[in-house]
C-alpha positions as protocol buffer text, in pm:
chain_id: "A"
residue {
  index: 1
  type: MET
  ca { x: -21345 y: 5343 z: 323 }
}
residue {
  index: 2
  type: ASN
  ca { x: -21287 y: 5016 z: 143 }
}
residue {
  index: 3
  type: LEU
  ca { x: -21431 y: 4968 z: -206 }
}
residue {
  index: 4
  type: GLU
  ca { x: -21272 y: 4626 z: -260 }
}
residue {
  index: 5
  type: THR
  ca { x: -21497 y: 4354 z: -398 }
}
residue {
  index: 6
  type: THR
  ca { x: -21445 y: 4007 z: -535 }
}
residue {
  index: 7
  type: ILE
  ca { x: -21288 y: 4022 z: -880 }
}
residue {
  index: 8
  type: SER
  ca { x: -21407 y: 3763 z: -1133 }
}
residue {
  index: 9
  type: ALA
  ca { x: -21170 y: 3548 z: -1338 }
}
residue {
  index: 10
  type: SER
  ca { x: -21268 y: 3746 z: -1648 }
}
residue {
  index: 11
  type: ARG
  ca { x: -21171 y: 4075 z: -1483 }
}
residue {
  index: 12
  type: LYS
  ca { x: -20848 y: 3925 z: -1352 }
}
residue {
  index: 13
  type: ALA
  ca { x: -20756 y: 3810 z: -1704 }
}
residue {
  index: 14
  type: ARG
  ca { x: -20816 y: 4162 z: -1837 }
}
residue {
  index: 15
  type: ARG
  ca { x: -20644 y: 4319 z: -1534 }
}
residue {
  index: 16
  type: GLU
  ca { x: -20963 y: 4514 z: -1452 }
}
residue {
  index: 17
  type: ARG
  ca { x: -21062 y: 4635 z: -1107 }
}
residue {
  index: 18
  type: ASN
  ca { x: -21398 y: 4736 z: -963 }
}
residue {
  index: 19
  type: LEU
  ca { x: -21399 y: 5105 z: -1064 }
}
residue {
  index: 20
  type: TRP
  ca { x: -21418 y: 5110 z: -1444 }
}
residue {
  index: 21
  type: GLN
  ca { x: -21663 y: 4895 z: -1635 }
}
residue {
  index: 22
  type: ARG
  ca { x: -21629 y: 4775 z: -1993 }
}
residue {
  index: 23
  type: ARG
  ca { x: -21953 y: 4932 z: -2111 }
}
residue {
  index: 24
  type: PHE
  ca { x: -21822 y: 5283 z: -2047 }
}
residue {
  index: 25
  type: TRP
  ca { x: -21601 y: 5476 z: -2285 }
}
residue {
  index: 26
  type: GLU
  ca { x: -21449 y: 5819 z: -2301 }
}
residue {
  index: 27
  type: HIS
  ca { x: -21567 y: 6099 z: -2526 }
}
residue {
  index: 28
  type: ARG
  ca { x: -21513 y: 6471 z: -2555 }
}
residue {
  index: 29
  type: VAL
  ca { x: -21749 y: 6691 z: -2353 }
}
residue {
  index: 30
  type: ARG
  ca { x: -21943 y: 6894 z: -2607 }
}
residue {
  index: 31
  type: ASP
  ca { x: -22052 y: 7199 z: -2410 }
}
residue {
  index: 32
  type: GLU
  ca { x: -22086 y: 7358 z: -2067 }
}
residue {
  index: 33
  type: GLN
  ca { x: -22430 y: 7204 z: -2012 }
}
residue {
  index: 34
  type: GLU
  ca { x: -22291 y: 6853 z: -2061 }
}
residue {
  index: 35
  type: PHE
  ca { x: -21994 y: 6937 z: -1837 }
}
residue {
  index: 36
  type: ALA
  ca { x: -22231 y: 7055 z: -1562 }
}
residue {
  index: 37
  type: ALA
  ca { x: -22434 y: 6734 z: -1594 }
}
residue {
  index: 38
  type: TYR
  ca { x: -22120 y: 6520 z: -1551 }
}
residue {
  index: 39
  type: CYS
  ca { x: -22012 y: 6725 z: -1250 }
}
residue {
  index: 40
  type: ASP
  ca { x: -22355 y: 6680 z: -1091 }
}
residue {
  index: 41
  type: TYR
  ca { x: -22335 y: 6305 z: -1155 }
}
residue {
  index: 42
  type: ILE
  ca { x: -21988 y: 6280 z: -999 }
}
residue {
  index: 43
  type: HIS
  ca { x: -22093 y: 6474 z: -691 }
}
residue {
  index: 44
  type: ILE
  ca { x: -22420 y: 6287 z: -624 }
}
residue {
  index: 45
  type: ASN
  ca { x: -22295 y: 5935 z: -705 }
}
residue {
  index: 46
  type: PRO
  ca { x: -22142 y: 5858 z: -360 }
}
residue {
  index: 47
  type: VAL
  ca { x: -22468 y: 5975 z: -198 }
}
residue {
  index: 48
  type: LYS
  ca { x: -22677 y: 5766 z: -437 }
}
residue {
  index: 49
  type: HIS
  ca { x: -22478 y: 5454 z: -346 }
}
residue {
  index: 50
  type: GLY
  ca { x: -22494 y: 5517 z: 29 }
}
residue {
  index: 51
  type: LEU
  ca { x: -22126 y: 5595 z: 75 }
}
residue {
  index: 52
  type: CYS
  ca { x: -22203 y: 5929 z: 242 }
}
residue {
  index: 53
  type: LYS
  ca { x: -22503 y: 6144 z: 331 }
}
residue {
  index: 54
  type: SER
  ca { x: -22402 y: 6460 z: 144 }
}
residue {
  index: 55
  type: PRO
  ca { x: -22168 y: 6527 z: -150 }
}
residue {
  index: 56
  type: THR
  ca { x: -21964 y: 6752 z: 79 }
}
residue {
  index: 57
  type: ASP
  ca { x: -21897 y: 6452 z: 309 }
}
residue {
  index: 58
  type: TRP
  ca { x: -21713 y: 6268 z: 31 }
}
residue {
  index: 59
  type: PRO
  ca { x: -21337 y: 6330 z: 21 }
}
């Protein structure tokens, strides 16, 4: 699967690719409930964006 897209001049100047976006930042996971929510998000995201039909289909 190819996730390559056109990279803007701004992204090239900052050496950014198409995976991480500037508006996101890291923070410490506060509890198990928040951890579970992030895991659910990670698993369903490829399905949501049409990259596969089921989370188990995603490598």
